[in-house]
N, CA, C and O of each residue as an XYZ file, in Angstrom:
680
protein
N      16.160    -20.258     11.386
C      14.893    -19.597     11.672
C      14.768    -18.346     10.800
O      15.742    -17.622     10.598
N      13.584    -18.104     10.297
C      13.337    -16.968      9.431
C      13.385    -15.670     10.226
O      12.871    -15.592     11.342
N      14.008    -14.656      9.637
C      14.083    -13.337     10.246
C      12.667    -12.737     10.282
O      12.035    -12.605      9.233
N      12.159    -12.373     11.472
C      10.791    -11.842     11.559
C      10.643    -10.496     10.858
O       9.520    -10.077     10.577
N      11.744     -9.810     10.571
C      11.668     -8.522      9.893
C      11.739     -8.671      8.372
O      11.634     -7.682      7.646
N      11.916     -9.891      7.894
C      11.987    -10.131      6.459
C      10.569    -10.251      5.900
O       9.721    -10.936      6.471
N      10.330     -9.586      4.793
C       9.030     -9.650      4.144
C       9.089    -10.756      3.096
O       9.990    -10.766      2.257
N       8.139    -11.684      3.138
C       8.076    -12.744      2.148
C       7.659    -12.143      0.817
O       6.653    -11.438      0.730
N       8.433    -12.423     -0.213
C       8.135    -11.897     -1.544
C       6.823    -12.497     -2.051
O       6.607    -13.705     -1.959
N       5.956    -11.646     -2.583
C       4.657    -12.081     -3.094
C       4.583    -12.042     -4.613
O       3.800    -12.780     -5.211
N       5.386    -11.195     -5.244
C       5.300    -11.063     -6.700
C       6.334    -11.949     -7.386
O       7.448    -12.136     -6.897
N       5.934    -12.480     -8.522
C       6.838    -13.272     -9.353
C       6.335    -13.223    -10.786
O       5.134    -13.106    -11.025
N       7.244    -13.310    -11.723
C       6.854    -13.378    -13.132
C       6.703    -14.820    -13.590
O       6.242    -15.078    -14.701
N       7.091    -15.759    -12.736
C       6.982    -17.180    -13.068
C       6.405    -17.950    -11.884
O       7.145    -18.608    -11.153
N       5.086    -17.871    -11.690
C       4.467    -18.559    -10.554
C       4.712    -20.072    -10.620
O       4.659    -20.680    -11.688
N       4.980    -20.659     -9.449
C       5.298    -22.083     -9.368
C       4.197    -22.911     -8.720
O       4.255    -24.141     -8.727
N       3.189    -22.237     -8.158
C       2.106    -22.977     -7.511
C       0.827    -22.146     -7.566
O       0.834    -21.019     -8.060
N      -0.269    -22.707     -7.055
C      -1.555    -22.020     -7.130
C      -1.558    -20.685     -6.398
O      -2.121    -19.706     -6.889
N      -0.934    -20.641     -5.232
C      -0.910    -19.386     -4.472
C      -0.166    -18.309     -5.245
O      -0.653    -17.185     -5.366
N       1.004    -18.637     -5.766
C       1.761    -17.654     -6.543
C       0.990    -17.228     -7.788
O       1.039    -16.061     -8.177
N       0.290    -18.148     -8.403
C      -0.508    -17.817     -9.594
C      -1.623    -16.847     -9.229
O      -1.838    -15.860     -9.932
N      -2.335    -17.117     -8.136
C      -3.431    -16.235     -7.724
C      -2.920    -14.842     -7.370
O      -3.551    -13.846     -7.723
N      -1.789    -14.762     -6.680
C      -1.256    -13.467     -6.269
C      -0.697    -12.667     -7.440
O      -0.483    -11.460     -7.325
N      -0.462    -13.331     -8.557
C       0.136    -12.676     -9.720
C      -0.719    -12.856    -10.969
O      -0.210    -12.759    -12.085
N      -1.996    -13.114    -10.794
C      -2.890    -13.429    -11.906
C      -3.049    -12.266    -12.876
O      -3.003    -12.456    -14.091
N      -3.234    -11.080    -12.348
C      -3.317     -9.877    -13.180
C      -2.040     -9.080    -12.966
O      -1.603     -8.876    -11.834
N      -1.453     -8.638    -14.058
C      -0.214     -7.870    -13.961
C      -0.167     -6.843    -15.082
O      -0.928     -6.935    -16.046
N       0.708     -5.883    -14.961
C       0.838     -4.854    -15.974
C       1.974     -5.150    -16.932
O       3.041     -5.614    -16.528
N       1.733     -4.875    -18.214
C       2.770     -5.035    -19.234
C       2.498     -4.002    -20.323
O       1.407     -3.959    -20.893
N       3.487     -3.183    -20.602
C       3.359     -2.149    -21.640
C       2.126     -1.270    -21.419
O       1.383     -0.979    -22.357
N       1.922     -0.857    -20.186
C       0.801      0.012    -19.802
C      -0.573     -0.621    -20.011
O      -1.567      0.088    -20.166
N      -0.629     -1.929    -20.014
C      -1.887     -2.652    -20.162
C      -1.996     -3.672    -19.037
O      -0.990     -4.207    -18.570
N      -3.216     -3.934    -18.611
C      -3.444     -5.015    -17.646
C      -3.552     -6.323    -18.418
O      -4.218     -6.399    -19.451
N      -2.889     -7.344    -17.903
C      -2.840     -8.650    -18.562
C      -3.272     -9.709    -17.564
O      -2.902     -9.652    -16.391
N      -4.060    -10.682    -18.032
C      -4.434    -11.836    -17.210
C      -3.480    -12.979    -17.541
O      -3.226    -13.271    -18.710
N      -2.960    -13.615    -16.510
C      -2.004    -14.700    -16.729
C      -2.620    -15.833    -17.549
O      -1.957    -16.399    -18.418
N      -3.893    -16.172    -17.275
C      -4.610    -17.216    -18.020
C      -6.051    -16.775    -18.245
O      -6.689    -16.244    -17.336
N      -6.558    -16.989    -19.439
C      -7.973    -16.751    -19.763
C      -8.247    -17.403    -21.108
O      -7.389    -17.389    -21.990
N      -9.414    -17.965    -21.271
C      -9.791    -18.622    -22.535
C      -8.762    -19.668    -22.981
O      -8.455    -19.779    -24.168
N      -8.243    -20.417    -22.034
C      -7.251    -21.470    -22.320
C      -5.982    -20.921    -22.970
O      -5.289    -21.642    -23.688
N      -5.681    -19.666    -22.724
C      -4.468    -19.055    -23.254
C      -3.706    -18.383    -22.120
O      -4.273    -18.072    -21.072
N      -2.431    -18.166    -22.340
C      -1.610    -17.466    -21.358
C      -1.436    -16.010    -21.784
O      -1.425    -15.690    -22.973
N      -1.300    -15.140    -20.788
C      -0.977    -13.726    -21.001
C      -1.959    -13.045    -21.949
O      -1.602    -12.631    -23.051
N      -3.200    -12.942    -21.492
C      -4.283    -12.389    -22.297
C      -4.520    -10.934    -21.899
O      -4.664    -10.623    -20.717
N      -4.561    -10.054    -22.883
C      -4.849     -8.642    -22.642
C      -6.239     -8.524    -21.998
O      -7.221     -9.043    -22.529
N      -6.309     -7.848    -20.867
C      -7.563     -7.737    -20.120
C      -8.657     -7.069    -20.944
O      -9.787     -7.557    -20.965
N      -8.355     -5.976    -21.617
C      -9.378     -5.266    -22.399
C      -9.913     -6.137    -23.529
O     -11.114     -6.137    -23.802
N      -9.031     -6.874    -24.179
C      -9.470     -7.770    -25.253
C     -10.391     -8.857    -24.691
O     -11.420     -9.185    -25.282
N     -10.002     -9.405    -23.548
C     -10.798    -10.470    -22.922
C     -12.178     -9.963    -22.498
O     -13.188    -10.607    -22.783
N     -12.228     -8.833    -21.830
C     -13.508     -8.285    -21.366
C     -14.388     -7.930    -22.562
O     -15.593     -8.183    -22.550
N     -13.786     -7.348    -23.584
C     -14.545     -6.991    -24.781
C     -15.153     -8.235    -25.433
O     -16.316     -8.218    -25.836
N     -14.379     -9.302    -25.535
C     -14.858    -10.563    -26.121
C     -16.020    -11.124    -25.297
O     -17.048    -11.515    -25.850
N     -15.852    -11.161    -23.989
C     -16.908    -11.687    -23.113
C     -18.151    -10.811    -23.165
O     -19.271    -11.321    -23.128
N     -17.963     -9.500    -23.250
C     -19.098     -8.574    -23.305
C     -19.895     -8.796    -24.585
O     -21.126     -8.771    -24.563
N     -19.206     -9.011    -25.687
C     -19.896     -9.242    -26.963
C     -20.720    -10.524    -26.899
O     -21.800    -10.597    -27.484
N     -20.213    -11.540    -26.188
C     -20.967    -12.789    -26.025
C     -22.239    -12.564    -25.219
O     -23.190    -13.337    -25.338
N     -22.269    -11.516    -24.402
C     -23.437    -11.192    -23.582
C     -24.309    -10.116    -24.224
O     -25.293     -9.668    -23.636
N     -23.932     -9.703    -25.454
C     -24.741     -8.717    -26.157
C     -24.330     -7.276    -25.955
O     -25.012     -6.374    -26.441
N     -23.241     -7.028    -25.256
C     -22.741     -5.671    -25.042
C     -21.667     -5.396    -26.106
O     -20.811     -6.244    -26.359
N     -21.715     -4.241    -26.711
C     -20.800     -3.955    -27.802
C     -19.644     -3.048    -27.359
O     -19.345     -2.057    -28.025
N     -19.020     -3.372    -26.283
C     -17.907     -2.572    -25.796
C     -16.610     -3.038    -26.477
O     -16.339     -4.235    -26.574
N     -15.826     -2.075    -26.940
C     -14.543     -2.361    -27.586
C     -13.417     -2.193    -26.568
O     -13.587     -1.484    -25.577
N     -12.272     -2.835    -26.797
C     -11.150     -2.695    -25.864
C     -10.772     -1.236    -25.608
O     -10.460     -0.862    -24.478
N     -10.801     -0.415    -26.661
C     -10.452      1.005    -26.497
C     -11.453      1.725    -25.604
O     -11.094      2.633    -24.855
N     -12.728      1.304    -25.692
C     -13.766      1.906    -24.856
C     -13.501      1.619    -23.378
O     -13.710      2.478    -22.521
N     -13.047      0.421    -23.098
C     -12.747      0.043    -21.711
C     -11.645      0.929    -21.144
O     -11.724      1.388    -20.004
N     -10.621      1.159    -21.952
C      -9.498      1.970    -21.476
C      -9.915      3.415    -21.231
O      -9.250      4.141    -20.492
N     -11.023      3.833    -21.855
C     -11.522      5.194    -21.657
C     -12.631      5.260    -20.609
O     -13.282      6.294    -20.454
N     -12.848      4.149    -19.886
C     -13.793      4.160    -18.776
C     -15.214      3.784    -19.131
O     -16.141      4.148    -18.408
N     -15.415      3.055    -20.240
C     -16.765      2.717    -20.697
C     -17.575      1.951    -19.662
O     -18.798      2.086    -19.628
N     -16.947      1.169    -18.834
C     -17.685      0.327    -17.874
C     -17.731      0.909    -16.467
O     -18.181      0.235    -15.541
N     -17.289      2.113    -16.293
C     -17.223      2.679    -14.943
C     -18.612      2.873    -14.326
O     -18.746      2.831    -13.103
N     -19.620      3.077    -15.124
C     -20.971      3.280    -14.612
C     -21.749      1.976    -14.505
O     -22.847      1.947    -13.950
N     -21.191      0.922    -15.025
C     -21.879     -0.370    -15.079
C     -21.552     -1.199    -13.828
O     -20.463     -1.072    -13.266
N     -22.484     -2.039    -13.398
C     -22.203     -2.909    -12.258
C     -22.336     -4.386    -12.632
O     -22.526     -5.233    -11.758
N     -22.237     -4.693    -13.917
C     -22.309     -6.094    -14.329
C     -21.032     -6.821    -13.910
O     -20.036     -6.195    -13.549
N     -21.079     -8.143    -13.964
C     -19.927     -8.932    -13.500
C     -18.662     -8.658    -14.314
O     -17.561     -8.761    -13.773
N     -18.783     -8.318    -15.579
C     -17.598     -8.019    -16.390
C     -16.968     -6.678    -15.996
O     -15.746     -6.529    -16.007
N     -17.814     -5.711    -15.651
C     -17.288     -4.425    -15.180
C     -16.554     -4.619    -13.857
O     -15.499     -4.028    -13.625
N     -17.131     -5.457    -12.991
C     -16.474     -5.742    -11.712
C     -15.149     -6.475    -11.953
O     -14.130     -6.138    -11.350
N     -15.170     -7.477    -12.836
C     -13.939     -8.205    -13.163
C     -12.882     -7.256    -13.720
O     -11.712     -7.332    -13.344
N     -13.293     -6.372    -14.608
C     -12.355     -5.411    -15.188
C     -11.748     -4.523    -14.102
O     -10.530     -4.353    -14.040
N     -12.597     -3.965    -13.255
C     -12.133     -3.057    -12.200
C     -11.192     -3.764    -11.230
O     -10.128     -3.237    -10.902
N     -11.572     -4.940    -10.775
C     -10.749     -5.682     -9.816
C      -9.428     -6.119    -10.456
O      -8.389     -6.118     -9.795
N      -9.463     -6.486    -11.715
C      -8.238     -6.906    -12.403
C      -7.268     -5.739    -12.586
O      -6.062     -5.894    -12.397
N      -7.796     -4.576    -12.952
C      -6.938     -3.393    -13.080
C      -6.343     -3.041    -11.720
O      -5.155     -2.737    -11.610
N      -7.178     -3.086    -10.695
C      -6.694     -2.806     -9.341
C      -5.586     -3.787     -8.951
O      -4.547     -3.376     -8.435
N      -5.803     -5.063     -9.193
C      -4.802     -6.080     -8.840
C      -3.501     -5.851     -9.603
O      -2.417     -5.953     -9.029
N      -3.606     -5.543    -10.890
C      -2.405     -5.317    -11.695
C      -1.639     -4.095    -11.198
O      -0.411     -4.121    -11.113
N      -2.359     -3.026    -10.871
C      -1.702     -1.806    -10.378
C      -1.026     -2.046     -9.028
O       0.124     -1.657     -8.827
N      -1.747     -2.689     -8.103
C      -1.176     -2.947     -6.776
C      -0.003     -3.913     -6.857
O       0.993     -3.734     -6.156
N      -0.108     -4.940     -7.705
C       0.991     -5.880     -7.888
C       2.214     -5.153     -8.441
O       3.338     -5.390     -7.999
N       1.990     -4.271     -9.406
C       3.109     -3.526     -9.980
C       3.819     -2.669     -8.948
O       5.048     -2.609     -8.919
N       3.044     -2.005     -8.100
C       3.638     -1.166     -7.056
C       4.394     -2.024     -6.044
O       5.519     -1.699     -5.663
N       3.768     -3.125     -5.611
C       4.420     -4.026     -4.662
C       5.700     -4.605     -5.258
O       6.709     -4.728     -4.563
N       5.662     -4.957     -6.524
C       6.838     -5.538     -7.186
C       8.007     -4.551     -7.164
O       9.155     -4.946     -6.965
N       7.709     -3.268     -7.370
C       8.783     -2.262     -7.312
C       9.438     -2.256     -5.934
O      10.664     -2.222     -5.828
N       8.628     -2.288     -4.884
C       9.180     -2.310     -3.529
C       9.987     -3.583     -3.297
O      11.085     -3.536     -2.742
N       9.446     -4.706     -3.718
C      10.154     -5.975     -3.523
C      11.447     -6.020     -4.329
O      12.450     -6.553     -3.854
N      11.438     -5.468     -5.537
C      12.636     -5.488     -6.383
C      13.790     -4.696     -5.779
O      14.951     -5.057     -5.972
N      13.488     -3.623     -5.053
C      14.565     -2.843     -4.437
C      14.909     -3.355     -3.040
O      15.828     -2.846     -2.398
N      14.170     -4.362     -2.570
C      14.522     -5.008     -1.305
C      14.109     -4.257     -0.059
O      14.781     -4.360      0.967
N      13.026     -3.507     -0.115
C      12.556     -2.796      1.072
C      12.132     -3.817      2.123
O      11.422     -4.775      1.820
N      12.571     -3.604      3.349
C      12.253     -4.503      4.458
C      11.316     -3.799      5.440
O      11.040     -2.607      5.306
N      10.838     -4.546      6.416
C      10.005     -3.938      7.454
C      10.789     -2.885      8.232
O      10.221     -1.880      8.659
N      12.083     -3.108      8.418
C      12.910     -2.105      9.092
C      12.905     -0.791      8.320
O      12.888      0.284      8.920
N      12.921     -0.875      6.983
C      12.907      0.325      6.163
C      11.592      1.083      6.309
O      11.560      2.308      6.187
N      10.516      0.360      6.567
C       9.209      0.988      6.673
C       9.005      1.670      8.022
O       8.232      2.622      8.137
N       9.699      1.180      9.033
C       9.612      1.824     10.340
C      10.333      3.160     10.259
O      11.253      3.330      9.460
N       9.926      4.073     11.064
C      10.603      5.365     11.084
C      11.045      5.669     12.509
O      10.571      6.609     13.146
N      11.967      4.842     12.984
C      12.535      5.032     14.307
C      13.863      5.760     14.161
O      14.455      5.749     13.081
N      14.340      6.392     15.230
C      15.641      7.054     15.120
C      16.705      6.066     14.648
O      16.739      4.914     15.080
N      17.567      6.537     13.758
C      18.655      5.692     13.275
C      19.634      5.416     14.405
O      19.869      6.272     15.257
N      20.194      4.238     14.406
C      21.214      3.894     15.401
C      22.552      4.459     14.938
O      22.709      4.783     13.761
N      23.521      4.582     15.848
C      24.862      5.030     15.425
C      25.443      4.147     14.322
O      26.109      4.657     13.421
N      25.207      2.842     14.373
C      25.705      1.960     13.302
C      25.016      2.264     11.971
O      25.660      2.245     10.922
N      23.714      2.542     12.009
C      22.999      2.894     10.773
C      23.490      4.231     10.225
O      23.567      4.416      9.011
N      23.823      5.161     11.120
C      24.329      6.461     10.678
C      25.653      6.313      9.926
O      25.931      7.090      9.012
N      26.464      5.337     10.295
C      27.756      5.132      9.616
C      27.567      4.809      8.144
O      28.458      5.064      7.334
N      26.414      4.249      7.789
C      26.126      3.914      6.390
C      25.425      5.064      5.667
O      25.104      4.946      4.485
N      25.186      6.167      6.363
C      24.396      7.276      5.800
C      25.254      8.452      5.345
O      24.708      9.500      4.998
N      26.560      8.316      5.335
C      27.442      9.421      4.962
C      27.054     10.013      3.611
O      26.980      9.302      2.609
N      26.807     11.327      3.594
C      26.463     12.021      2.366
C      25.021     11.848      1.929
O      24.628     12.370      0.885
N      24.222     11.126      2.705
C      22.830     10.866      2.331
C      21.892     11.779      3.124
O      22.247     12.256      4.202
N      20.698     12.018      2.587
C      19.739     12.858      3.305
C      19.108     12.109      4.483
O      18.911     10.895      4.443
N      18.806     12.860      5.506
C      18.109     12.312      6.671
C      17.229     13.415      7.240
O      17.451     14.598      6.980
N      16.223     13.017      8.021
C      15.347     13.981      8.672
C      15.944     14.300     10.038
O      16.025     13.433     10.908
N      16.354     15.534     10.217
C      17.022     15.989     11.439
C      15.979     16.509     12.424
O      15.200     17.408     12.107
N      15.978     15.931     13.624
C      15.073     16.360     14.688
C      15.913     16.875     15.841
O      16.715     16.147     16.426
N      15.711     18.136     16.153
C      16.445     18.753     17.251
C      15.755     18.437     18.571
O      14.530     18.505     18.677
N      16.541     18.098     19.556
C      16.003     17.845     20.904
C      16.262     19.039     21.809
O      16.002     18.997     23.011
N      16.781     20.101     21.207
C      17.089     21.309     21.965
C      15.923     22.289     21.894
O      14.864     21.961     21.358
N      16.116     23.479     22.428
C      15.105     24.536     22.447
C      14.578     24.781     21.029
O      15.325     25.212     20.151
N      13.297     24.504     20.814
C      12.717     24.571     19.483
C      12.531     25.998     18.962
O      12.205     26.181     17.789
N      12.729     27.001     19.798
C      12.632     28.375     19.300
C      13.813     28.707     18.396
O      13.711     29.578     17.531
N      14.934     28.013     18.595
C      16.147     28.307     17.827
C      16.455     27.237     16.788
O      17.250     27.471     15.878
N      15.840     26.078     16.911
C      16.108     24.976     15.994
C      14.792     24.437     15.457
O      13.763     24.487     16.132
N      14.837     23.926     14.251
C      13.634     23.307     13.690
C      14.023     22.021     12.968
O      15.168     21.840     12.553
N      13.055     21.148     12.833
C      13.284     19.875     12.151
C      13.354     20.133     10.655
O      12.607     20.950     10.117
N      14.267     19.421      9.983
C      14.455     19.653      8.554
C      15.261     18.530      7.927
O      15.896     17.733      8.619
N      15.222     18.482      6.580
C      16.067     17.557      5.840
C      17.481     18.100      5.806
O      17.695     19.295      5.601
N      18.450     17.210      6.008
C      19.861     17.583      5.928
C      20.632     16.444      5.273
O      20.157     15.310      5.210
N      21.825     16.764      4.788
C      22.756     15.739      4.323
C      23.708     15.448      5.467
O      24.193     16.368      6.126
N      23.978     14.175      5.705
C      24.810     13.787      6.834
C      26.285     13.839      6.439
O      26.725     13.049      5.603
N      27.057     14.758      7.029
C      28.497     14.827      6.732
C      29.205     13.553      7.197
O      28.805     12.944      8.189
N      30.248     13.158      6.482
C      30.932     11.900      6.802
C      31.553     11.926      8.200
O      31.550     10.905      8.887
N      32.086     13.070      8.632
C      32.696     13.114      9.967
C      31.668     12.864     11.063
O      31.986     12.249     12.081
N      30.438     13.336     10.865
C      29.384     13.105     11.852
C      28.879     11.667     11.758
O      28.591     11.045     12.780
N      28.771     11.140     10.547
C      28.260      9.776     10.395
C      29.194      8.752     11.033
O      28.729      7.730     11.538
N      30.486      9.004     11.021
C      31.442      8.054     11.586
C      31.494      8.099     13.106
O      31.771      7.082     13.742
N      31.234      9.252     13.696
C      31.297      9.401     15.159
C      30.141     10.270     15.660
O      30.375     11.364     16.173
N      28.914      9.807     15.522
C      27.768     10.648     15.897
C      27.750     11.019     17.385
O      27.245     12.077     17.760
N      28.298     10.155     18.216
C      28.307     10.451     19.652
C      29.159     11.688     19.968
O      28.904     12.383     20.952
N      30.171     11.962     19.130
C      30.982     13.162     19.323
C      30.180     14.433     19.072
O      30.580     15.521     19.487
N      29.061     14.290     18.398
C      28.205     15.426     18.061
C      26.881     15.370     18.824
O      25.868     15.919     18.390
N      26.917     14.695     19.964
C      25.797     14.619     20.912
C      24.537     13.991     20.316
O      23.414     14.403     20.606
N      24.765     12.968     19.461
C      23.626     12.260     18.892
C      22.864     11.553     20.007
O      23.460     10.901     20.865
N      21.545     11.689     19.986
C      20.699     11.097     21.015
C      20.467     12.036     22.185
O      19.523     11.856     22.954
N      21.328     13.038     22.319
C      21.147     14.035     23.384
C      20.568     15.330     22.816
O      19.574     15.855     23.320
N      21.213     15.840     21.749
C      20.793     17.109     21.154
C      19.986     16.937     19.874
O      19.229     17.829     19.489
N      20.143     15.800     19.219
C      19.463     15.603     17.931
C      19.304     14.121     17.624
O      20.005     13.271     18.172
N      18.359     13.837     16.728
C      18.129     12.483     16.237
C      17.999     12.525     14.715
O      17.653     13.558     14.142
N      18.279     11.404     14.076
C      18.172     11.287     12.618
C      17.160     10.202     12.286
O      17.119      9.155     12.933
N      16.333     10.468     11.257
C      15.310      9.531     10.804
C      15.432      9.315      9.289
O      15.945     10.171      8.568
N      14.960      8.172      8.828
C      14.957      7.894      7.386
C      13.952      8.784      6.637
O      14.194      9.209      5.507
N      12.823      9.050      7.298
C      11.756      9.825      6.665
C      11.323     10.954      7.597
O      11.588     10.942      8.799
N      10.656     11.914      7.001
C      10.143     13.037      7.763
C       9.176     12.545      8.825
O       8.358     11.658      8.583
N       9.285     13.135      9.996
C       8.393     12.786     11.102
C       7.049     13.446     10.873
O       6.982     14.594     10.433
N       5.975     12.724     11.170
C       4.637     13.289     11.049
C       4.354     14.124     12.288
O       4.712     13.744     13.402
N       3.715     15.254     12.083
C       3.418     16.158     13.208
C       2.296     15.642     14.057
O       1.923     16.280     15.041
């Protein structure tokens, strides 16, 4: 049975089916947006493609003009295609970074770390939340000493303080 906390990978550089192709149709390469397929070719530079299509419609926009925002005021279908493709490439690139480092749904949650999770945090930063009188203590980033990470219960973990992966929102 699949782990419900596992995130299904959406990005790939080699799509194997229609769904994977659609989810990875626009992507970034060398600071440019690229379309996986266009004009019966693979890996087509988005600016070159939009410029070519625009010229066929009587618009004289050059690829360099697109990169400088030439179509931002326009609402024609090519401007929309350009905008949506850039958006897709940027979002895919960001998602791919998260997927490449293996971020899971557990990583995205910001619940107090368990004693077992603390054992893996020796020497790493954590968000310290004091459960004691707040006039004398405040929440802050700290590095977790190895002696505390190995035996957090000896240091009243869960009673006097909690540790989080990320800063708590006020």
